[in-house]
N, C-alpha and C positions, 0 to 999 in steps of 0.2 A: 790276541783275542779281541772280540768286538767291544765297542764302547756302548754302554747303556747309561742313560742319564734322564733327568727330568725334575719336575716339581709339581706340587699342589699348592694353590694359593687361593685365599678367600678375601672377603672385603676388609678384614682386619689388617691386611698388609699395607694398605695405603698406596698401592702401586697403580700407575696409570698405564695406558697402552704402550707408550714409548719405553717406559722402564721394563715392563714385562717382556717386550720384544727384545730389548737389549740383553736381559738376563738369559733368555733362551739362546740367542745367537752366540753369546759369550761362552755359555756352557757347551754348546755344540762345537765351537772352535777348539775348546780345551780338550774335548774328547776325541778329536780327529786323529791323533797319533795311534789310537787303538784300532782303527779300521778306515780304509779309504776306498774300498771296492764299491760301496753303495751307501746311501743315506736315506733315513726315513723318520717320520714324526707322526704322532697322533695327538690332536688337540681335542680335549673334552671340555665342553663348556655349555652351561644351561642345558637345553635339550638337544644339543648338537654335538656330534663327535665325528671327526673327519681324519682320514689318513692321507698323507702325501709321501711318496717314496720314489726314488729314481736310482739307476745304476751309475751314480756320480759320486766323486769324493766330496766331502763336506764343503770345501771352499767353493767349488763350482755349484753345488747344490744350493748353498745359501745365497749365492748371487743370481740364481735362476729367477727371472722375473715372474714366472708362474708360481714358484714357491713363495716369493714375496707377496704376491697377490693372495695366495692361500693363507699365509700367516696373518696378514692384515685383516682379511675377511673373517677369519675364525676367532682370532683373539678379540676382535671388536665386539663379538657377541656377548662377552663377559663385562663389557665396560658400560657404566651408567652414563647416559647421554648428558645428564645435568652436571654431575660432578667430574666426569672424565676418569673416574677411578673404577677399579675392579669391584663389582657388586654381585657377581654370581660365582659359584664354584668353578674353578678353572684348573685343569690338570694337563700336563704335557709329558709325553714319554717320547724320547728320542733314541736313535740308533745310528752308530757309525759301524759299518759292516766290514769285517775281514772274512772273506769267503773260506769256510771250512768244508761245507757241503752245499751242493746246489748252485749252479752258475748264477752270477748276479745279473746276467742279461735277460733272465727269465723273471718277469715282473713278480710272479707269485712267490719266488724264492726270497725276495728281499723283505726286510722288516720295517715296520710292524706287520705281524701276521695275524690273520683272522682265522679262528677255528671255533666253530659253533658260536657261542655268545661271547667268546673271549677274543680280545685283541691285545697282543703283547709283543715283547721283545725278549730275546734270549742271548746270553753270552755263555759260550761253552761248547761242548761237543758230546753228543750222545752216541754211545758205541754199540748199543743193542737194539737199534731201531728195527731191524728185521724181526727180532724176537717179539717186540711189542706188536708189530703188524700181524704176526702169526697168532698171538694171543687174542688180539682184538681185530678181527677181519674188517670191521667197519671203520677202523682208523686207517686212513689212506697213506700210502707212501708215494703217491703219484708225482709229487713235486721234487723228490730227490733231496729234501731238506729235513734235517732232524728236528729243527725248532718247532715245526708245526705239530710233530708227534707229541711233544711235551704238552702243548696247550689243548690238543685234542683229548689227551688222556685226562688232564685236569678237568676239562669241561664235562667229559663223560662221567667222572665220579661226582661232580656237583649235580648233574642231572639226576643221578641216582639218589640224591637227598643229602649228600655230605656237605658240610660247610666248607668255606674256602681253605682254611688251614689244614683241615683233615684231608681234603681232596688232594692238596699239594703233598702232604706227608705220604699218603697212599701212593701217589704217582712217583714220588722220588724213591720209594722203596722198590718200585718195579724198574726204574731206569738205571742204567749203568753209564758212567761218564760224568761230565761236569755241567751244572745248570745254575746260572744266576739269572733270575727272571723278574720282569716287571710287567704287570698286565692290568687291564680293566675288564670287567665283565658286566654286560648289560643287566640292568635292574639291581645291581649291587652298588652300595654307596661308598666303595673303597677303591683306591689304587693299591695294588698288592705287590710287595717285594718279597722275594724268597731266594735262598741259595743253599746248595749242598756243599759248597767249597769256599765260600767267602766272595770277595770281589764285588761287594756292594757297600758303599759308604753313605751315611745319612746325616743330615743336620737340620734342625728345625728352629724357627724363630717366630716372631709375631706374625701370624697369619700365613706362614709359608713353611713347607718342608721340601728340602732339596735332596737329591741322591745322585750318585755317579759311581763309576766302576773303580776309581782309585782315590785314595785319601789325598794324594798330592793334587789331583785335579780339583777336588771339591774345596780343599783348604785354600788354594790359590784363587779359585773362583770367588769364594766368600770374602777373602781379603781385598781383592780388587773391587768388589761391588759393595763394600760395607756401608757406603753412603746411602744405598737403597735398601739395606737389610738391617732391621732393627732388632737388637736383642738376640742375636744368633747364638746357638750353643756349639760346644765343641763337636767336631766331626767324629762320629762313632762308626765302627764297622758293624755290619750284620754278619755275625759269625756263622760258620758252617752249620747247617740244619736249623736255621732260624729264619724268621721272616718278620715283616712289618705290614700292618694294614694302615694306610693313610686315609683318614676320613676326607671325602670330597666336600663335606659340609663344614667341618671345623679346621681342616688341614693339619690335624693332630695325628701323630703316629702312635700306634699301639703294637707292641712287640708280641710275637708268639714263638714257641719252640716246637719244631716239627716232631720231636720225640715225645712231646707231652700234649699233643693236640686233642681236644675234645670237641664234640659237636656244638657246644655252647660257647665257643671261644669268641665269636663275633661280638664286638661292642654294639650297644643299642643305638644304631644310627639309621636315619631314614634312607631308603633305597634311592639310588640315583638312576633315573630312567632313560638316560641318553642312549641312543642307538648308534653303534659304530658303523661308519660307511667309508668306503675308499674314494677319496677325492680324485685319485688318479683316473686316467681314461677308463670309462666303464662301457665296454662294447655292448654289454647286455642291455644298456639303457639307450642305445641308438633308436631313433624313430624308425619303426618298421611297418611294412604293410600289415594291415589287420587281417588279411586273408592268407598271404604267404609270409615269408620271413625276410624278404629283401629289405635292406636298410636304406635310409635316405642318401647314403653315400654311393649307391649303385648308379652307374652312368645313365643319364637320360630318364631317370625315374621321376614320377610325380604322383602325388596322392590325391585322389578325387573324393567323392562322397564316401563317408564312413571310413576314410583312411585307406581305401583299397588302391593299390598301385596300378599304373597303366599297363604293366605286364600281365596282371591278372584280368584287368578289364578287357584287354585285347586278345586274351588267350582263346584259342580254339584247338581242339584235339588234332594232333598231326594226322594228315591223310596218308596212310600207308598204301604202297602200290599193291600189297596183298600177296598171299602165298601163291596164288595161281600164276601171277606174273613172274614170280621168282622161279617157280617150277618150269615155266616156259623157257626162261633164260637158261636154266640148267639143262633142259632137255636138248637144246641145240648143241651142247658140248659134251654131254655125258657119254663116256666111252662104253662100248659093248664088251670089251675084252679085259676090262680091269686096268687098262693103262692109264697113266695120269691124264686128267682132263681139266684141271683147274689149279690155280695157285691161290693160297690163302695166307695172308699176313698173320703171323702168330707172335704176339708179344709175351704171352704167358699170363696176361691178365684175364679177368673173368669173361669178358665179352669174346675175345678171340679164342679162348679155350673152349667155350661153349659153342662157338661158331664152328670150330673144327669138328666137335662132337656131332653137331647137326648135319654138316655136309657128309660125313662118313656114315652115320647110322641111320638118319632119317631120309636124306635125299639121295643116298647111294652114289654119291660122287666119289671120285678117286683123287683127292687133292695132294699136291705137294705143298707142305708148309714151308714158309721162309721167314727168317728173323734177321734183324739188323742190330748189331751191337755197336753203338756209337759211344760207348763208355759209361752209360748210365743204366744199363740193364742190371737188375738185381739178381741175387742168387735164388731168391724165391721164384722169380720168373723163369730162370733157366731150369730149375727143378720141375716146375709145372709144365714147361714145354716138353721136357723129357717124359713125364708121366703120360701126357696125352699122346705123343707120337709113338711111344712104346706100346701102349695098349691098343691104339687104333692102327698100328702097323703102317704109319705114315712117314714117307720120306721127309726129311727136314733139312733144308738148305740154310746155311748160315752165311751171312756177309758181315765182315767186321771192318770198321773204319780204322783210320790211323788214330787210335784211341788217345795217345798222349797229345796229338795235335788237337783233337776235339775238346779234350779237357782243358788244354791250355787256352783255347778260344773262349770257353765258358768263363774261365778265371779272368781273362782280360776284359770280357764284356761285363762281368759283374763289377770288377774294379772301376771300369769306366762309368757304369751306371751309378755307382755310389758317389761319384763326383758331381753328378747332376741328376738326382733320382727323378724318374717319371714313370708312373705305373704303365703307361702305354708302351714303354720299351722293355718291360719284363719278358715278353715272348721272345726277345732277341736271345736270351740265355738258351733257348731251346732250338735255335736255328739248326743245330747239327743233326737233330733227329728227323728233319723234314725230308732228308734224302732217302728215307724208307720208301717214298713214292717212286723215286728213281730206281731203287732196287727192283721194284715190281716191273717197271718198264724194261729194265735190262733183262730180267728173267723171262719175260715174254719172248724176247728175241732168242735168248739162249736155249730155251726149252721148246719153243714153237707152240706154246700153250697160250692162247689169246685171252682166256677168261681169268680175271683176277678178282678175288672176293676179299673185301675188307669187312671185318665184323664191327662196323660202326654204323652210324645213322640213327642211334638212339637219341631222340629229341630231349630226353631228360638230362643228357650229359652235355648239352650245349653250354658253352662258356662265353656268351656274347660280350660280357663285360670287358674281356681282354681287348677286343676291337673298340669297345666303348671308350676306354681310357685313351685310345688313340684318336678319338673324335668320330668314330664310325658307329652309327646306329644301324645294326645289322638287320637285314630282311631275312625272309625264309631262304635258306640255302642248304639245310641239312648239315652234314659234316663236310660238304664240298666247298672248301675255300675257293676252289677254281670257279665256283658258281657265283662269286661276288659280282655285283654289277660293275661294269667298267669304271663308272665314276667313283665307286668305292675303292677299287684297286688303285686308281690314280690318287685318290685322297690319302690312302694309307701310305702309298709310296712317297707322297709329298711330306707326310708327317715324319717318316723315318729320315728323309733327306734333311728336314729342318732340325731334327734332333742331332744328326751328325754334325751339322754346321755349328749348332750351339754347344756341342760337346765333342771336340776333335779327338778325345780319347777313344771314341768308338772306331776311329780310323787306325786299326791295328792289324795284327796278323790275320784276324778273322774276317776282315773286310770283304774279300772276294767270296768267301764261303757264305757270308750273310746275303750277298746279292744273289748267289745261285740258289740259296734256300728260298728266297722270295719268289724266284722264277719257278722252282719246283712246286711251290705251294699254290701260287695264285695264277700262274701263266700257263704252265705245261698242261697239256690235255689230260683231262680226268674222265675216262670212260669206264671206270671200274664199277663193280657191283657192290653196293653197300647193304649188308644183310638186314640191318634194322630199319632201313627205309621200306622194307617189305613186310617184316614180321613184327608182331608186338613183342615188347621187351618185358620179361617177368623176372625180377631180381631173385625172388625166392626160389623159383624153378631152376634158374641158372645156377645159383650157388649150391642148392641141395643136390642137383645132378652132378656137379663137378666134385663135390666133397664125397658123396656116397659112391659114385662109380669110378672115380679116378684118384681118390685121396688127395684132391687138390689142396694145396697149402695156402693158408691165409697168413697175413702178417700178425706177429705176436703183439704188437703195440696198439692195435685197433681192431674193433669188430667190423669196421667198414671194409668191404672187399673191393672198393673202387680205388684206382690210382695207386696200385702197389707194383706197377710194372717198370718203373724207372725211378732212379734215385733223386732226381731234382724236384719232383712234385711237392714233397714236403717243404722244400725251401721256398718255392714260388708262392705256395699257399700261405706260408708264414709271412711273406712280404705283404701280400694282399690283405691278410687279416690284421697285421700290425698297423698298416697305414690306412686302409679303407674300412676296416671293421668287419670284413666278410671274406670268404674264400670260395673256391669252387664248390665246396660242400654246401654252403648256404644256397647257391643257385640250384644245385642238384635237389636238395630237400624242397626248395620252393617249387620246382617243376613237379615233384612228386605230389605236393599239395594240390596244385592246379589240376593234375591228372586224376585226383580223387583217390590216390593210393595211400596217403597218410593224412592225419589232421595236423593243424598248425602246432598244437602243443607237442605232438610227437616230433615234428620237424625241428622245433626249437631244442628239444632234448637231444635229438640225434646230432644236430649241428654242433651243439655244445661239446659233445663227446668227440665228434670228428675233428674239431678245431683244437684239440689238445695235442700239440705237436711233440713228436718223439725226439728227444735230444740226441739219442744214440744214432738215429737215422740222419739227423742234420750233421752230426759230427762225422759220420762216414762219408756223406756227400762232400763236406768241406775237405776232408783228407784226399778224396779222389781228385778234386780240382786244384788242390794246393793252396787252400786258404785257411786262416785261423778262425774257428767258429765264434769265439767270444768277441774277437775284434769286429767281425762282420755284423754280428747281432747287435753289438753296442752301437755301431754306426746306424743300423736300421732303426734302433730305438730312438735315435735323435732326429729322424726325418719327420717333418711336420705331418700331423694326422689330418685326414679329411673330416674327422668328427671333432667336436668341441671337447675341450678338457673340463668345461664347467659342468657342475652337477645340475 
C-alpha cells in the first residue's frame, strides 16, 4: 500500500531551513518501501500552498533538480530572514505511491490530489467507486482513480455545511474499502488525518507534529533525528474510525472519533487562508492569444498589441471556389445511365461520410467509395462506412496494406523517435497512411474513372504546426501538401535528412516506405477535387445529418466528432499536448474563433474537454503496434517541455 507522511511545524520548533529540509527528505526516504510508482508532496506555508508530483520513485524524485528548487523555494517562505528560523505555520504532506488504480503516467492520477477545496493523499483502496458515482453524478470518475472520489465526497459534504469530522464520518459510511487520508482544505486552519482501518501513526513534540503510515517508520525517524526534535512523545496509532486535526497555528493535534462526531467538534482556531496550487506544469496557464487560444509554444507565433497573435492579425476568410465551380466539375463526368462516374475516399469520419451523402443525394453523382486500411482504421470507422454505403447503395472498394509490416514500421519509428525526440518528426509515425493517395491513382487506372473526390479542404482543420516544428512556416495551400512551394519541399526534405543523420535509429525497416510516403505526399501529382475547397463547412449540419439519417456512430469517450477515423490520432495529440501544451484540437478551436463560429471562452472550454485523452484508446493503439503503454508514456513524461515549469 502507499506511504503517507508529513508534519506540521510552527515557530516554537526552533527549526531552520536546513533542518526542516532534512526532516522532510529523511521521512520521504523512510516511506519509500511502501510505494515506488510515483511521488508527490504539498507544502503549505504562510499564504502559499504548492503541489509537486511526478511518476518517479522517491529516490529519483528527491534528486530531481526541479524538486529541489521547488522545496527550497517553498520552505523558504516560512523562514524569518533575520533569525533564519521557521516563523510562519508550515505543513507538509507527502506520498509514495503504489499504483492500485489509475496509471501513474497520467499526471492527474498521482497524489496529492485536488478535489474542490481539498488537497490530500490517500492510502488504501475503495471498492464501490462506481456506486458513489451513480449516487452523486457530479462526482466524476474520469481519472480512473478512487482516491479523488474520497476527497470529492468529503468536500461535497463540507460544502453542505458539515464540519470536517462529520463530513469524513458521513463519507466513510458511504464508502466501501480502506481509507487512510491526510488532507488540507482551503480556508480551514487544520491538517486533517483520518482512517477507517488504521495505518496512520502520530507523534508530537515542541512545535511539531509528525505522522507516517507505519510505527516502525516513525519511531526510527524520530530516533535518528532526536537531536533536532525536542520533547517528543511516544508514537501512537490513529485507530480505525478515528482522526486527528492538527492546528496549523499551534501544531497541536486534537483527536476525534468518527462514530461520535458532532458539528461542534472543531477546536477554536483561526482559519488558514492558503490556496492550494499545482506547481507542476500548468498548461492552462500558458500565455495564449487574447483572441484565439493558441499558446506561446505554437511555432512562429508572436503577440502584438493587446496580446493578439499574428495568426489572428493575418487571418482572412478562406476564398472558396464555390458551388457553381464544383457543379461544373461534376457535370463534366456525371453519368446519364447511373454507371459509376467518380471515386470518393471514405475514411468513415464525419467529413468523408457527409461528402458521400452530398455526392449521392444532392449532386446526383454515382460514386464508388474506396477505403485504405493500413492498420489504424477503427471499428467505429468501419461500421460508419458500412452504414453509409448500405443506405446509399454505393459500391465500396477496400484496399488493405501489409498490416503487420505497417504496424511494425510505426513501432520502430516511435522507438527511434524516443531516443532523440523532436516534434517535427512526429508525422513520420503516420507515413504509412499517405499511400491512400496512391490507392486513388491506382483505382483511376483500374476503373477508368478519372474524377477523384476527397472530402477535405476544410480550412478549420489545418494543422500547420506540424510543419512548423520542422521549421516550415506554411503558406496557403489548403489540404494539398503537393502545393507546397518548391523551397518548402526542399527545406522539409533537408530537415528529415538531418534528423536521420542525427538519429540513425530511423534507418530501419521503414526507411524506404518513409521515402515513398514523402514522394506520394509532396511530389506526386495532385489533381484531385477537394470538396471543402468549394463548399462551406458546417459542423452542426454535418453531424446532425449523419446521426439523424444514417445513425452515424460517435466515439464514446468524447463529444468531439473529429479525428475518430484512425487509432494513432489520440497518441500523437497526447505527444503534442504533453510537450508543447496544445494539440490539433487547440488549432481547430482557434480557427473556429477566427471564423466567428464560437467565442474564446467556448473554445477554451471545448479544447479542455477535447484534450482529455482516453487511456483505453491509447492502450488499444499500443497493443496494435506492440508497445507497452505505461513505458512509452513514462518516457514521454520525461521529455523536456516547451513551456516553463515555473508558476
